C-alpha positions in Angstrom: 48.0 121.4 110.4 49.0 123.6 113.3 52.6 124.5 114.1 52.6 121.9 116.9 51.4 119.2 114.5 54.2 120.1 112.1 56.7 119.9 115.0 55.3 116.5 116.1 55.6 115.2 112.5 59.2 116.5 112.2 60.1 114.8 115.5 58.8 111.5 114.2 60.6 111.7 110.9 63.9 112.7 112.6 63.5 109.7 114.9 63.1 107.4 111.9 66.2 108.9 110.3 68.2 108.5 113.6 67.0 104.8 113.9 68.1 104.1 110.3 71.5 105.7 110.9 71.9 103.6 114.1 71.0 100.3 112.4 73.2 100.8 109.3 76.0 102.3 111.4 76.2 99.3 113.7 76.1 97.0 110.6 79.0 99.0 109.1 81.2 98.5 112.2 81.8 94.9 110.9 83.6 96.3 107.9 85.0 99.5 109.6 88.7 98.6 109.2 88.5 97.8 105.4 86.4 100.9 104.8 88.9 103.0 106.8 91.7 101.6 104.7 89.8 102.5 101.5 89.1 106.0 102.7 92.8 106.5 103.5 94.1 105.4 100.1 94.5 108.9 98.7 96.4 109.9 101.8 98.7 106.9 101.8 99.4 107.0 98.1 100.6 110.6 98.5 103.3 109.5 101.0 106.7 108.1 100.1 106.6 104.3 99.7 108.6 103.7 102.9 106.4 106.0 105.0 102.9 104.9 104.1 101.5 104.5 107.6 99.2 106.4 109.9 99.9 106.7 113.7 97.6 106.9 116.7 98.5 108.8 119.8 96.4 107.1 122.4 95.3 103.6 123.2 91.6 104.2 122.3 92.2 106.4 119.2 92.0 103.5 116.8 88.8 102.3 118.3 87.3 105.8 118.2 88.3 106.1 114.5 86.6 102.8 113.7 83.5 103.9 115.6 83.5 107.2 113.6 83.8 105.3 110.4 80.7 103.2 111.3 78.6 106.3 112.2 79.5 108.1 109.0 78.9 105.0 106.9 75.5 104.8 108.6 74.8 108.5 107.5 76.0 107.8 103.9 74.0 104.6 103.6 70.8 106.2 104.9 70.7 108.9 102.2 67.6 107.4 100.5 65.8 107.2 103.9 66.8 110.8 104.7 65.5 112.0 101.3 62.3 110.1 101.6 61.6 111.5 105.0 62.4 115.0 103.7 60.0 114.6 100.8 57.3 113.2 103.2 57.6 116.3 105.4 57.2 118.8 102.5 54.7 116.7 100.5 51.6 118.2 102.1 52.5 121.6 100.6 52.7 120.2 97.0 50.0 119.7 94.4 48.8 116.1 93.9 50.6 115.8 90.6 53.9 117.0 92.2 53.6 114.5 95.0 54.1 111.8 92.4 57.7 113.0 92.0 58.7 111.3 95.3 60.4 108.3 93.8 62.4 110.3 91.2 63.4 112.7 94.0 64.8 109.9 96.2 66.5 108.1 93.3 68.1 111.2 91.8 69.0 112.6 95.2 70.8 109.4 96.1 72.6 109.3 92.8 73.7 112.9 93.1 75.0 112.3 96.6 77.0 109.2 95.4 78.3 111.2 92.4 79.5 113.9 94.8 81.3 111.3 96.9 82.9 109.7 93.9 84.0 113.1 92.4 85.7 114.0 95.7 87.4 110.7 96.2 88.7 110.2 92.7 89.3 113.8 91.5 89.9 116.0 94.5 91.5 114.0 97.3 94.5 112.5 95.3 95.9 115.8 93.9 95.1 117.6 97.1 97.1 115.2 99.3 99.9 115.1 96.8 100.1 118.9 97.0 100.0 118.8 100.8 102.4 116.0 101.5 105.0 116.4 98.8 107.4 119.1 97.7 108.1 119.4 94.0 111.9 119.6 94.3 112.3 116.8 96.8 109.9 114.6 94.8 111.9 115.1 91.6 115.2 114.4 93.4 113.7 111.3 95.1 112.7 109.9 91.7 116.2 110.5 90.3 117.7 108.8 93.3 115.4 105.7 92.9 116.5 105.4 89.3 120.1 105.9 90.2 120.0 103.2 92.9 118.4 100.7 90.4 121.2 101.5 87.9 123.8 101.0 90.7 122.3 97.6 91.6 122.4 96.4 88.0 125.9 97.8 87.5 127.2 95.8 90.5 125.5 92.7 89.2 127.4 93.1 86.0 130.6 93.4 88.1 129.9 90.1 89.7 129.4 88.5 86.3 132.7 89.9 85.2 131.1 92.3 82.6 132.8 95.5 83.7 132.2 97.2 80.4 128.4 97.0 80.9 128.8 98.0 84.5 130.8 101.1 83.4 128.1 102.0 80.9 125.4 101.9 83.5 127.5 103.8 86.0 128.2 106.5 83.5 124.4 107.0 82.8 123.6 107.0 86.5 126.3 109.5 87.2 125.2 111.9 84.6 121.6 111.8 85.7 122.5 112.3 89.4 124.9 115.1 88.5 122.2 116.8 86.5 119.9 116.7 89.5 122.6 118.3 91.6 123.3 121.0 89.1 119.6 121.9 88.8 119.0 122.1 92.5 118.3 125.6 93.8 119.9 127.2 96.8 118.7 126.1 100.2 117.7 129.6 101.2 115.2 129.8 98.4 113.7 126.3 98.7 113.4 126.4 102.5 115.7 123.3 102.9 118.7 122.9 105.1 122.3 122.7 103.9 123.3 119.1 103.1 124.8 117.3 106.0 128.3 116.2 105.2 128.1 113.3 107.6 125.1 111.9 105.7 127.1 112.0 102.5 130.2 110.3 104.0 128.1 107.6 105.6 126.4 106.9 102.2 129.9 106.7 100.6 131.0 104.2 103.2 128.0 102.0 102.4 128.6 102.4 98.7 132.2 101.4 98.9 131.2 98.3 100.9 128.8 97.3 98.1 131.5 97.9 95.5 134.1 95.8 97.4 131.6 93.0 97.8 130.8 93.0 94.0 134.5 93.3 92.9 135.8 90.6 95.2 133.8 87.9 93.5 135.9 87.9 90.3 139.3 88.7 91.9 142.2 86.2 91.5 144.0 84.9 94.6 147.0 87.1 93.8 144.8 90.2 94.2 143.6 89.3 97.7 146.5 91.2 99.5 145.6 94.4 97.7 141.9 93.9 98.6 143.0 93.6 102.3 144.7 97.1 101.9 141.4 98.4 100.6 139.6 97.1 103.7 142.3 98.7 105.9 141.6 102.0 104.3 137.9 101.6 104.6 138.3 100.8 108.3 140.4 103.9 108.7 137.6 105.9 107.1 135.1 104.2 109.5 137.2 105.2 112.5 137.6 108.8 111.2 133.8 109.0 110.6 133.1 107.7 114.1 135.3 110.5 115.6 133.8 113.2 113.4 136.8 113.7 111.2 134.8 113.7 107.9 137.6 115.1 105.7 140.0 112.3 106.7 137.2 109.8 106.2 136.5 111.1 102.6 140.2 111.0 101.7 140.6 107.5 103.0 137.5 106.3 101.0 139.0 107.8 97.8 142.3 106.0 98.4 140.4 102.8 99.1 138.5 103.1 95.8 141.8 103.7 93.9 143.4 100.6 95.5 140.3 98.6 94.6 140.7 99.6 90.9 144.3 98.4 91.0 143.3 95.2 92.6 140.6 94.5 89.9 143.0 95.4 87.1 140.2 97.5 85.6 140.9 100.8 87.3 138.9 103.0 84.8 135.7 101.0 85.2 136.0 100.8 89.0 136.7 104.6 89.1 133.5 105.2 87.1 131.5 103.0 89.5 133.0 104.9 92.5 132.1 108.3 90.9 128.5 107.0 90.7 128.5 106.0 94.3 129.8 109.5 95.2 127.0 111.1 93.2 124.4 108.8 94.9 125.8 109.8 98.3 125.7 113.5 97.4 122.1 113.2 96.2 121.1 111.4 99.4 122.5 114.2 101.4 120.6 116.8 99.4 117.4 114.8 99.7 117.7 114.5 103.4 118.3 118.2 103.6 115.2 118.9 101.6 113.1 116.5 103.7 113.8 118.1 107.1 110.1 118.4 107.6 108.2 115.1 107.3 104.6 114.2 107.7 103.5 112.2 110.8 99.8 111.8 110.2 97.3 110.6 112.8 94.4 108.4 112.0 91.8 110.7 113.6 92.9 113.9 111.9 93.1 112.4 108.4 89.8 110.7 108.7 88.1 113.9 109.9 89.5 115.8 106.9 88.5 113.1 104.4 85.0 112.7 105.8 84.5 116.5 105.9 85.4 116.8 102.2 83.3 113.8 101.2 80.3 115.1 103.1 80.8 118.6 101.6 80.8 117.3 98.0 77.9 115.0 98.7 75.8 118.0 99.9 77.1 120.2 97.0 75.8 117.8 94.4 72.4 117.7 96.2 72.1 121.5 95.7 70.1 121.4 92.4 67.6 118.9 93.9 67.1 121.0 97.0 66.7 124.2 95.0 64.1 122.4 92.8 62.3 121.3 95.9 62.2 124.8 97.4 61.1 126.2 94.0 58.2 123.6 93.9 56.8 124.9 97.2 57.3 128.5 96.2 60.0 129.5 98.7 62.5 130.6 96.0 62.1 131.8 92.4 64.3 131.8 89.3 64.1 135.6 89.1 65.4 135.9 92.7 68.2 133.4 92.0 69.3 135.2 88.8 69.2 138.6 90.5 71.7 137.4 93.2 73.7 135.2 90.8 76.9 137.3 91.4 76.5 137.1 95.1 76.1 133.3 94.9 79.3 133.2 92.9 81.2 135.0 95.7 79.6 132.9 98.4 80.6 129.7 96.5 84.2 130.9 96.3 84.3 131.8 100.0 82.8 128.4 101.0 85.3 126.6 98.7 88.2 128.5 100.2 87.0 127.6 103.8 86.4 123.9 103.0 89.6 123.4 100.9 92.6 122.9 103.2 95.1 123.9 100.4 95.8 127.4 99.1 96.4 126.5 95.5 94.2 127.5 92.7 93.7 124.0 91.3 92.1 122.4 94.4 90.1 125.6 95.1 88.7 125.4 91.5 87.9 121.7 91.9 85.6 122.6 94.7 84.2 126.0 93.6 83.6 124.7 90.0 81.2 121.9 90.9 79.5 124.2 93.5 78.8 126.9 90.9 77.7 124.3 88.3 75.3 122.8 90.8 73.9 126.3 91.6 73.3 127.1 88.0 71.7 123.7 87.5 69.4 124.5 90.4 68.5 127.8 88.8 67.6 126.0 85.6 65.5 123.4 87.5 63.6 126.2 89.3 62.9 128.0 86.0 61.6 124.8 84.4 59.3 124.1 87.3 57.9 127.7 87.2 57.4 127.4 83.5 55.5 124.1 83.9 53.4 125.6 86.7 52.6 128.6 84.4 51.5 126.3 81.6 49.4 124.2 84.0 47.7 127.4 85.3 47.0 128.7 81.8 45.4 125.5 80.7 43.3 125.1 83.8 40.4 127.4 82.7 40.3 125.7 79.3 40.0 122.3 80.9 37.1 123.6 83.0 
């Protein structure tokens, strides 16, 4: 065939591939929204539970994202067609016995591409987004706060049931855990966080005292009601001081209100323990808000582009041994050449992994560079086995004649 004939054949095969992508892409649009949700699961799982949402910044961005999902699904689903057309284009340069490898090439090529997608989705994306979207210090403090809030809720339930001894025990455990998290926190200048805002802490104390009053009032006798009214007056004084920005007066009024509440409940020591836990929760909340002064606001389009780029990259990487074997079959590369430049390939794989990986940590870089290097070495082995088989076939040819 002449060069023009090869170009005509290439155009026809590209047209078939484009038609397959178009048909399967249009069919994928029906399920574009569920597929998009599945693709975004690693992103959403890395976000805090109350912030698991993606935004769009224009009226048509969501529609564009779903169209993009359909197009890429069409590309992924047409992998067998693409591989079949690629094999058909290079088949005229192969020996008759090698042309019989068409079916294994398409099957193993498709499986390799799917394996690359699965490895990226299950092993690379979750830790990568956890590293990108979470800070270790703030994540540890958030976990402690969640446990502390659960203990506080149970302690207040025991107060409503009249079991103040159980409430005090839970409050003591929660207070120690929260105090330990505060003592272990590093300075804001070294962690990059802001100094805790005192207004956040005072507001959290106000809310905590309100919950404590509600729980304690359930079991109070009628004779203790006047003292409870004094507690509410002190709390209202704290609210007024907080509104005017006098945080010191507000804190003092809250402490006085907590002391009066202990006297009203006739279990001052237990109520004091509960109030100390509320204060530690408030202080932890202020520290957490200071650490989380930068927060992710992720757009649908950007996260989809990142996920699709990495999925496509890993799918192509896992195809590398098959492509190298195909090039070795037509004599374009040799195992001697590949082994000679093995060190150069190692450097190229590291550079490519550093470019494609959006994080700078060693773990995620290794998770991309490792499979890339392994696939390259598998490709070298495949080329060597093909050359060895060709050599045996050439040596036995005169004997057969």
